[in-house]
Every structure is written in structure tokens, then in C-alpha cells.
C-alpha positions as CSV (number, residue, x, y, z in Angstrom):
1,M,-17.8,22.2,-39.1
2,D,-20.5,19.5,-38.7
3,L,-17.8,17.0,-37.9
4,Q,-16.3,19.2,-35.0
5,N,-19.9,19.7,-33.5
6,H,-20.6,15.9,-33.7
7,N,-17.3,15.0,-31.9
8,Q,-17.9,17.5,-29.2
9,Q,-21.4,16.3,-28.7
10,N,-20.2,12.7,-28.1
11,D,-17.0,13.6,-26.1
12,P,-18.0,13.1,-22.3
13,V,-15.1,15.4,-21.3
14,A,-16.3,18.2,-23.5
15,L,-19.9,17.9,-22.2
16,N,-18.9,17.9,-18.5
17,S,-16.0,20.3,-18.1
18,S,-16.6,20.9,-14.5
19,V,-15.3,17.5,-13.3
20,E,-14.2,17.7,-9.6
21,V,-11.4,15.7,-8.4
22,P,-12.3,14.2,-4.8
23,A,-10.0,15.3,-2.0
24,S,-7.7,12.7,-0.6
25,P,-8.8,11.1,2.8
26,S,-5.8,12.5,4.6
27,D,-7.0,16.1,3.8
28,S,-10.2,15.6,5.8
29,M,-8.3,14.2,8.9
30,S,-7.3,16.3,11.9
31,P,-3.6,16.6,12.7
32,E,-4.0,14.3,15.7
33,Q,-5.7,11.6,13.6
34,H,-3.0,11.9,10.9
35,R,-0.3,11.6,13.5
36,R,-1.9,8.5,15.1
37,L,-2.2,6.9,11.7
38,F,1.4,7.7,10.9
39,R,2.5,6.0,14.1
40,R,0.4,3.0,13.5
41,G,1.9,2.8,10.0
42,V,5.5,3.0,11.4
43,L,4.7,0.1,13.8
44,W,3.3,-2.0,11.0
45,L,6.3,-1.2,8.9
46,G,8.6,-2.2,11.7
47,A,6.8,-5.4,12.3
48,G,7.1,-6.2,8.6
49,V,10.8,-5.4,8.5
50,A,11.3,-7.6,11.5
51,L,9.4,-10.5,10.0
52,M,11.3,-10.2,6.7
53,G,14.6,-10.2,8.8
54,L,13.5,-13.2,10.7
55,S,12.6,-15.0,7.5
56,F,16.1,-14.2,6.2
57,C,17.7,-15.6,9.4
58,V,15.6,-18.8,9.1
59,N,16.7,-19.1,5.5
60,Y,20.3,-18.4,6.3
61,C,20.7,-20.4,9.6
62,L,18.8,-23.6,8.5
63,F,19.9,-23.8,4.8
64,H,21.9,-26.9,5.3
65,A,19.5,-28.5,7.8
66,E,18.0,-31.8,6.9
67,Q,14.4,-30.7,7.7
68,S,12.2,-28.6,5.6
69,F,11.6,-25.0,6.6
70,D,10.0,-23.7,3.5
71,I,6.5,-23.3,5.0
72,V,7.8,-21.2,7.9
73,M,10.0,-19.1,5.7
74,Y,7.5,-18.3,3.0
75,T,4.7,-17.7,5.7
76,M,7.0,-15.2,7.4
77,T,8.0,-13.5,4.2
78,T,4.3,-13.2,3.1
79,L,3.3,-11.8,6.4
80,G,6.3,-9.3,6.4
81,A,5.3,-8.2,2.9
82,V,1.7,-7.7,4.0
83,C,2.7,-5.8,7.0
84,I,5.0,-3.6,5.1
85,T,2.2,-2.8,2.6
86,K,-0.2,-2.1,5.4
87,G,2.3,0.3,7.0
88,M,3.1,2.1,3.8
89,G,-0.6,2.5,3.2
90,D,-1.1,4.0,6.6
91,I,1.8,6.3,6.4
92,L,0.9,7.5,2.9
93,G,-2.9,7.9,3.9
94,F,-4.6,5.2,1.9
């Protein structure tokens, strides 16, 4: 019995059983703000997909070229991935 009381006293969850989970930021937004954020996310997502597609085209078209296109290809791929991540964050409400 002493062991059970000792464990409950040291357990932070047992001490504070009224832990509140914070609401998501999208719950506090008005529908108009959410719609605007969703549209902006779709635009960012489209820009990211376009950059990734352009990066693929550069890789595909210039593969056998004599000059190096690595910097352009990797820069466009990185920017595309960042845009896609930003767009998904806006769409999901982060």
C-alpha cells in the first residue's frame, strides 16, 4: 500500500489529472481566414509542383549536355520541396 501511494505521489500525470489539450490554431480562425489560408496553401503547393516539374525537365533535357546543370537542378528541387512543405502546412493549418 505504501508503494502505491509513493508511486502516485511521484507520478506527474496522477497529480495533475486535469491536463488541457490546447486547441489547434485552425479552430480559432474565422471561415474566411481559413479559406484564404487554404487558397494560399494551394498556390504554394502549385508553385512547388511546378518547380519540381521544371527541375525534372532540366534533368531530362540536359542529361547528355557537356555543361554542368547540377546547381540549377538541385536549387530548383530544394525550392520546390520547400514550397510544397509550406503549401501543405497552410492547407493543414500549421
